[in-house]
Chimera marker file (.cmm) of the C-alpha trace (Angstrom):
<marker_set name="trace">
<marker id="1" x="-16.702" y="-7.346" z="8.038" r="1" g="1" b="0" radius="0.5"/>
<marker id="2" x="-16.146" y="-6.916" z="4.318" r="1" g="1" b="0" radius="0.5"/>
<marker id="3" x="-13.190" y="-4.957" z="2.971" r="1" g="1" b="0" radius="0.5"/>
<marker id="4" x="-14.166" y="-2.008" z="0.774" r="1" g="1" b="0" radius="0.5"/>
<marker id="5" x="-11.721" y="-0.026" z="-1.324" r="1" g="1" b="0" radius="0.5"/>
<marker id="6" x="-8.161" y="-0.590" z="-2.440" r="1" g="1" b="0" radius="0.5"/>
<marker id="7" x="-6.025" y="1.008" z="0.282" r="1" g="1" b="0" radius="0.5"/>
<marker id="8" x="-4.947" y="-2.323" z="1.813" r="1" g="1" b="0" radius="0.5"/>
<marker id="9" x="-3.964" y="-4.122" z="-1.402" r="1" g="1" b="0" radius="0.5"/>
<marker id="10" x="-2.271" y="-6.467" z="-2.002" r="1" g="1" b="0" radius="0.5"/>
<marker id="11" x="-2.726" y="-7.989" z="1.486" r="1" g="1" b="0" radius="0.5"/>
<marker id="12" x="-6.467" y="-7.298" z="1.627" r="1" g="1" b="0" radius="0.5"/>
<marker id="13" x="-8.655" y="-6.904" z="-1.422" r="1" g="1" b="0" radius="0.5"/>
<marker id="14" x="-12.080" y="-5.445" z="-1.881" r="1" g="1" b="0" radius="0.5"/>
<marker id="15" x="-14.586" y="-8.188" z="-1.049" r="1" g="1" b="0" radius="0.5"/>
<marker id="16" x="-12.351" y="-10.039" z="1.436" r="1" g="1" b="0" radius="0.5"/>
<marker id="17" x="-14.191" y="-10.923" z="4.654" r="1" g="1" b="0" radius="0.5"/>
<marker id="18" x="-12.394" y="-10.518" z="7.986" r="1" g="1" b="0" radius="0.5"/>
<marker id="19" x="-12.978" y="-11.827" z="11.484" r="1" g="1" b="0" radius="0.5"/>
<marker id="20" x="-12.614" y="-8.792" z="13.741" r="1" g="1" b="0" radius="0.5"/>
<marker id="21" x="-11.868" y="-9.092" z="17.464" r="1" g="1" b="0" radius="0.5"/>
<marker id="22" x="-12.203" y="-6.422" z="20.146" r="1" g="1" b="0" radius="0.5"/>
<marker id="23" x="-8.833" y="-5.026" z="21.202" r="1" g="1" b="0" radius="0.5"/>
<marker id="24" x="-7.515" y="-6.732" z="24.357" r="1" g="1" b="0" radius="0.5"/>
<marker id="25" x="-4.111" y="-5.090" z="24.210" r="1" g="1" b="0" radius="0.5"/>
<marker id="26" x="-2.473" y="-2.082" z="22.617" r="1" g="1" b="0" radius="0.5"/>
<marker id="27" x="-2.116" y="-2.870" z="18.926" r="1" g="1" b="0" radius="0.5"/>
<marker id="28" x="1.375" y="-3.782" z="17.748" r="1" g="1" b="0" radius="0.5"/>
<marker id="29" x="3.301" y="-2.973" z="14.613" r="1" g="1" b="0" radius="0.5"/>
<marker id="30" x="1.845" y="-5.041" z="11.766" r="1" g="1" b="0" radius="0.5"/>
<marker id="31" x="-1.662" y="-5.370" z="13.241" r="1" g="1" b="0" radius="0.5"/>
<marker id="32" x="-4.575" y="-4.416" z="10.995" r="1" g="1" b="0" radius="0.5"/>
<marker id="33" x="-6.993" y="-2.280" z="13.004" r="1" g="1" b="0" radius="0.5"/>
<marker id="34" x="-10.459" y="-0.782" z="12.596" r="1" g="1" b="0" radius="0.5"/>
<marker id="35" x="-11.093" y="2.748" z="13.900" r="1" g="1" b="0" radius="0.5"/>
<marker id="36" x="-13.237" y="5.808" z="13.209" r="1" g="1" b="0" radius="0.5"/>
<marker id="37" x="-11.915" y="8.233" z="10.626" r="1" g="1" b="0" radius="0.5"/>
<marker id="38" x="-10.659" y="11.226" z="12.661" r="1" g="1" b="0" radius="0.5"/>
<marker id="39" x="-11.993" y="13.558" z="9.938" r="1" g="1" b="0" radius="0.5"/>
<marker id="40" x="-15.444" y="11.978" z="9.616" r="1" g="1" b="0" radius="0.5"/>
<marker id="41" x="-16.408" y="9.997" z="12.728" r="1" g="1" b="0" radius="0.5"/>
<marker id="42" x="-19.270" y="8.146" z="11.006" r="1" g="1" b="0" radius="0.5"/>
<marker id="43" x="-16.782" y="6.457" z="8.635" r="1" g="1" b="0" radius="0.5"/>
<marker id="44" x="-14.744" y="3.392" z="9.637" r="1" g="1" b="0" radius="0.5"/>
<marker id="45" x="-11.197" y="2.829" z="8.424" r="1" g="1" b="0" radius="0.5"/>
<marker id="46" x="-9.087" y="-0.313" z="8.216" r="1" g="1" b="0" radius="0.5"/>
<marker id="47" x="-5.307" y="0.266" z="8.277" r="1" g="1" b="0" radius="0.5"/>
<marker id="48" x="-2.055" y="-1.384" z="9.332" r="1" g="1" b="0" radius="0.5"/>
<marker id="49" x="-0.159" y="-0.156" z="12.391" r="1" g="1" b="0" radius="0.5"/>
<marker id="50" x="3.319" y="0.915" z="11.298" r="1" g="1" b="0" radius="0.5"/>
<marker id="51" x="4.481" y="2.457" z="14.568" r="1" g="1" b="0" radius="0.5"/>
<marker id="52" x="3.328" y="2.801" z="18.180" r="1" g="1" b="0" radius="0.5"/>
<marker id="53" x="4.367" y="5.968" z="20.048" r="1" g="1" b="0" radius="0.5"/>
<marker id="54" x="3.236" y="6.551" z="23.645" r="1" g="1" b="0" radius="0.5"/>
<marker id="55" x="-0.274" y="5.183" z="23.086" r="1" g="1" b="0" radius="0.5"/>
<marker id="56" x="-0.650" y="6.731" z="19.630" r="1" g="1" b="0" radius="0.5"/>
<marker id="57" x="-0.700" y="4.620" z="16.475" r="1" g="1" b="0" radius="0.5"/>
<marker id="58" x="0.805" y="5.617" z="13.187" r="1" g="1" b="0" radius="0.5"/>
<marker id="59" x="-1.345" y="3.786" z="10.637" r="1" g="1" b="0" radius="0.5"/>
<marker id="60" x="-0.986" y="3.318" z="6.898" r="1" g="1" b="0" radius="0.5"/>
<marker id="61" x="-2.655" y="1.571" z="4.035" r="1" g="1" b="0" radius="0.5"/>
<marker id="62" x="-0.567" y="-1.057" z="2.267" r="1" g="1" b="0" radius="0.5"/>
<marker id="63" x="-1.249" y="0.684" z="-1.070" r="1" g="1" b="0" radius="0.5"/>
<marker id="64" x="0.001" y="4.207" z="-0.351" r="1" g="1" b="0" radius="0.5"/>
<marker id="65" x="-1.342" y="5.637" z="-3.601" r="1" g="1" b="0" radius="0.5"/>
<marker id="66" x="-4.909" y="4.727" z="-2.614" r="1" g="1" b="0" radius="0.5"/>
<marker id="67" x="-4.768" y="5.443" z="1.109" r="1" g="1" b="0" radius="0.5"/>
<marker id="68" x="-5.696" y="8.285" z="3.421" r="1" g="1" b="0" radius="0.5"/>
<marker id="69" x="-3.845" y="7.443" z="6.624" r="1" g="1" b="0" radius="0.5"/>
<marker id="70" x="-1.556" y="8.980" z="9.271" r="1" g="1" b="0" radius="0.5"/>
<marker id="71" x="0.203" y="10.914" z="6.514" r="1" g="1" b="0" radius="0.5"/>
<marker id="72" x="-3.114" y="12.746" z="6.095" r="1" g="1" b="0" radius="0.5"/>
<marker id="73" x="-4.619" y="12.939" z="9.590" r="1" g="1" b="0" radius="0.5"/>
<marker id="74" x="-1.775" y="12.137" z="11.996" r="1" g="1" b="0" radius="0.5"/>
<marker id="75" x="-1.473" y="9.418" z="14.609" r="1" g="1" b="0" radius="0.5"/>
<marker id="76" x="-4.582" y="7.748" z="16.057" r="1" g="1" b="0" radius="0.5"/>
<marker id="77" x="-4.995" y="7.282" z="19.794" r="1" g="1" b="0" radius="0.5"/>
<marker id="78" x="-4.895" y="3.561" z="20.631" r="1" g="1" b="0" radius="0.5"/>
<marker id="79" x="-8.142" y="3.966" z="22.608" r="1" g="1" b="0" radius="0.5"/>
<marker id="80" x="-9.889" y="4.757" z="19.312" r="1" g="1" b="0" radius="0.5"/>
<marker id="81" x="-9.343" y="1.229" z="17.983" r="1" g="1" b="0" radius="0.5"/>
<marker id="82" x="-12.669" y="-0.602" z="17.699" r="1" g="1" b="0" radius="0.5"/>
<marker id="83" x="-11.314" y="-3.977" z="16.598" r="1" g="1" b="0" radius="0.5"/>
<marker id="84" x="-8.307" y="-5.869" z="15.308" r="1" g="1" b="0" radius="0.5"/>
<marker id="85" x="-8.432" y="-8.018" z="12.183" r="1" g="1" b="0" radius="0.5"/>
<marker id="86" x="-7.605" y="-11.576" z="13.226" r="1" g="1" b="0" radius="0.5"/>
<marker id="87" x="-8.366" y="-13.760" z="10.230" r="1" g="1" b="0" radius="0.5"/>
<marker id="88" x="-9.520" y="-13.564" z="6.615" r="1" g="1" b="0" radius="0.5"/>
<marker id="89" x="-12.207" y="-16.207" z="6.098" r="1" g="1" b="0" radius="0.5"/>
<marker id="90" x="-13.494" y="-15.463" z="2.610" r="1" g="1" b="0" radius="0.5"/>
<marker id="91" x="-13.036" y="-15.888" z="-0.215" r="1" g="1" b="0" radius="0.5"/>
<marker id="92" x="-11.783" y="-19.364" z="0.625" r="1" g="1" b="0" radius="0.5"/>
<marker id="93" x="-8.852" y="-19.239" z="-1.805" r="1" g="1" b="0" radius="0.5"/>
<marker id="94" x="-7.441" y="-16.297" z="0.186" r="1" g="1" b="0" radius="0.5"/>
<marker id="95" x="-8.210" y="-17.227" z="3.798" r="1" g="1" b="0" radius="0.5"/>
<marker id="96" x="-5.600" y="-17.136" z="6.553" r="1" g="1" b="0" radius="0.5"/>
<marker id="97" x="-3.910" y="-15.077" z="9.303" r="1" g="1" b="0" radius="0.5"/>
<marker id="98" x="-3.248" y="-11.384" z="8.694" r="1" g="1" b="0" radius="0.5"/>
<marker id="99" x="-0.065" y="-10.648" z="10.628" r="1" g="1" b="0" radius="0.5"/>
<marker id="100" x="2.284" y="-8.534" z="8.497" r="1" g="1" b="0" radius="0.5"/>
<link id1="1" id2="2" r="1" g="1" b="0" radius="0.2"/>
<link id1="2" id2="3" r="1" g="1" b="0" radius="0.2"/>
<link id1="3" id2="4" r="1" g="1" b="0" radius="0.2"/>
<link id1="4" id2="5" r="1" g="1" b="0" radius="0.2"/>
<link id1="5" id2="6" r="1" g="1" b="0" radius="0.2"/>
<link id1="6" id2="7" r="1" g="1" b="0" radius="0.2"/>
<link id1="7" id2="8" r="1" g="1" b="0" radius="0.2"/>
<link id1="8" id2="9" r="1" g="1" b="0" radius="0.2"/>
<link id1="9" id2="10" r="1" g="1" b="0" radius="0.2"/>
<link id1="10" id2="11" r="1" g="1" b="0" radius="0.2"/>
<link id1="11" id2="12" r="1" g="1" b="0" radius="0.2"/>
<link id1="12" id2="13" r="1" g="1" b="0" radius="0.2"/>
<link id1="13" id2="14" r="1" g="1" b="0" radius="0.2"/>
<link id1="14" id2="15" r="1" g="1" b="0" radius="0.2"/>
<link id1="15" id2="16" r="1" g="1" b="0" radius="0.2"/>
<link id1="16" id2="17" r="1" g="1" b="0" radius="0.2"/>
<link id1="17" id2="18" r="1" g="1" b="0" radius="0.2"/>
<link id1="18" id2="19" r="1" g="1" b="0" radius="0.2"/>
<link id1="19" id2="20" r="1" g="1" b="0" radius="0.2"/>
<link id1="20" id2="21" r="1" g="1" b="0" radius="0.2"/>
<link id1="21" id2="22" r="1" g="1" b="0" radius="0.2"/>
<link id1="22" id2="23" r="1" g="1" b="0" radius="0.2"/>
<link id1="23" id2="24" r="1" g="1" b="0" radius="0.2"/>
<link id1="24" id2="25" r="1" g="1" b="0" radius="0.2"/>
<link id1="25" id2="26" r="1" g="1" b="0" radius="0.2"/>
<link id1="26" id2="27" r="1" g="1" b="0" radius="0.2"/>
<link id1="27" id2="28" r="1" g="1" b="0" radius="0.2"/>
<link id1="28" id2="29" r="1" g="1" b="0" radius="0.2"/>
<link id1="29" id2="30" r="1" g="1" b="0" radius="0.2"/>
<link id1="30" id2="31" r="1" g="1" b="0" radius="0.2"/>
<link id1="31" id2="32" r="1" g="1" b="0" radius="0.2"/>
<link id1="32" id2="33" r="1" g="1" b="0" radius="0.2"/>
<link id1="33" id2="34" r="1" g="1" b="0" radius="0.2"/>
<link id1="34" id2="35" r="1" g="1" b="0" radius="0.2"/>
<link id1="35" id2="36" r="1" g="1" b="0" radius="0.2"/>
<link id1="36" id2="37" r="1" g="1" b="0" radius="0.2"/>
<link id1="37" id2="38" r="1" g="1" b="0" radius="0.2"/>
<link id1="38" id2="39" r="1" g="1" b="0" radius="0.2"/>
<link id1="39" id2="40" r="1" g="1" b="0" radius="0.2"/>
<link id1="40" id2="41" r="1" g="1" b="0" radius="0.2"/>
<link id1="41" id2="42" r="1" g="1" b="0" radius="0.2"/>
<link id1="42" id2="43" r="1" g="1" b="0" radius="0.2"/>
<link id1="43" id2="44" r="1" g="1" b="0" radius="0.2"/>
<link id1="44" id2="45" r="1" g="1" b="0" radius="0.2"/>
<link id1="45" id2="46" r="1" g="1" b="0" radius="0.2"/>
<link id1="46" id2="47" r="1" g="1" b="0" radius="0.2"/>
<link id1="47" id2="48" r="1" g="1" b="0" radius="0.2"/>
<link id1="48" id2="49" r="1" g="1" b="0" radius="0.2"/>
<link id1="49" id2="50" r="1" g="1" b="0" radius="0.2"/>
<link id1="50" id2="51" r="1" g="1" b="0" radius="0.2"/>
<link id1="51" id2="52" r="1" g="1" b="0" radius="0.2"/>
<link id1="52" id2="53" r="1" g="1" b="0" radius="0.2"/>
<link id1="53" id2="54" r="1" g="1" b="0" radius="0.2"/>
<link id1="54" id2="55" r="1" g="1" b="0" radius="0.2"/>
<link id1="55" id2="56" r="1" g="1" b="0" radius="0.2"/>
<link id1="56" id2="57" r="1" g="1" b="0" radius="0.2"/>
<link id1="57" id2="58" r="1" g="1" b="0" radius="0.2"/>
<link id1="58" id2="59" r="1" g="1" b="0" radius="0.2"/>
<link id1="59" id2="60" r="1" g="1" b="0" radius="0.2"/>
<link id1="60" id2="61" r="1" g="1" b="0" radius="0.2"/>
<link id1="61" id2="62" r="1" g="1" b="0" radius="0.2"/>
<link id1="62" id2="63" r="1" g="1" b="0" radius="0.2"/>
<link id1="63" id2="64" r="1" g="1" b="0" radius="0.2"/>
<link id1="64" id2="65" r="1" g="1" b="0" radius="0.2"/>
<link id1="65" id2="66" r="1" g="1" b="0" radius="0.2"/>
<link id1="66" id2="67" r="1" g="1" b="0" radius="0.2"/>
<link id1="67" id2="68" r="1" g="1" b="0" radius="0.2"/>
<link id1="68" id2="69" r="1" g="1" b="0" radius="0.2"/>
<link id1="69" id2="70" r="1" g="1" b="0" radius="0.2"/>
<link id1="70" id2="71" r="1" g="1" b="0" radius="0.2"/>
<link id1="71" id2="72" r="1" g="1" b="0" radius="0.2"/>
<link id1="72" id2="73" r="1" g="1" b="0" radius="0.2"/>
<link id1="73" id2="74" r="1" g="1" b="0" radius="0.2"/>
<link id1="74" id2="75" r="1" g="1" b="0" radius="0.2"/>
<link id1="75" id2="76" r="1" g="1" b="0" radius="0.2"/>
<link id1="76" id2="77" r="1" g="1" b="0" radius="0.2"/>
<link id1="77" id2="78" r="1" g="1" b="0" radius="0.2"/>
<link id1="78" id2="79" r="1" g="1" b="0" radius="0.2"/>
<link id1="79" id2="80" r="1" g="1" b="0" radius="0.2"/>
<link id1="80" id2="81" r="1" g="1" b="0" radius="0.2"/>
<link id1="81" id2="82" r="1" g="1" b="0" radius="0.2"/>
<link id1="82" id2="83" r="1" g="1" b="0" radius="0.2"/>
<link id1="83" id2="84" r="1" g="1" b="0" radius="0.2"/>
<link id1="84" id2="85" r="1" g="1" b="0" radius="0.2"/>
<link id1="85" id2="86" r="1" g="1" b="0" radius="0.2"/>
<link id1="86" id2="87" r="1" g="1" b="0" radius="0.2"/>
<link id1="87" id2="88" r="1" g="1" b="0" radius="0.2"/>
<link id1="88" id2="89" r="1" g="1" b="0" radius="0.2"/>
<link id1="89" id2="90" r="1" g="1" b="0" radius="0.2"/>
<link id1="90" id2="91" r="1" g="1" b="0" radius="0.2"/>
<link id1="91" id2="92" r="1" g="1" b="0" radius="0.2"/>
<link id1="92" id2="93" r="1" g="1" b="0" radius="0.2"/>
<link id1="93" id2="94" r="1" g="1" b="0" radius="0.2"/>
<link id1="94" id2="95" r="1" g="1" b="0" radius="0.2"/>
<link id1="95" id2="96" r="1" g="1" b="0" radius="0.2"/>
<link id1="96" id2="97" r="1" g="1" b="0" radius="0.2"/>
<link id1="97" id2="98" r="1" g="1" b="0" radius="0.2"/>
<link id1="98" id2="99" r="1" g="1" b="0" radius="0.2"/>
<link id1="99" id2="100" r="1" g="1" b="0" radius="0.2"/>
</marker_set>
């Protein structure tokens, strides 16, 4: 998937391409996850997990000034996670693992 927007800068920039994997475990702090926007279910969001509380994820963008995240819509149920970002593969000068 391609990153759109600026909410995950500087770690992820608009135009970065990510390998996404289906979740096989509850996401952990530092994971970058893809989920449906709780306010508009047709929209997908990519955010970093900052806390895990009883199956709910507190998520945030790395660039707080450009991010709608748990500060706006609250914690996200872990079952709502569609995928976990595993690797940035393009552009080549920026490729590598994404663990925070």
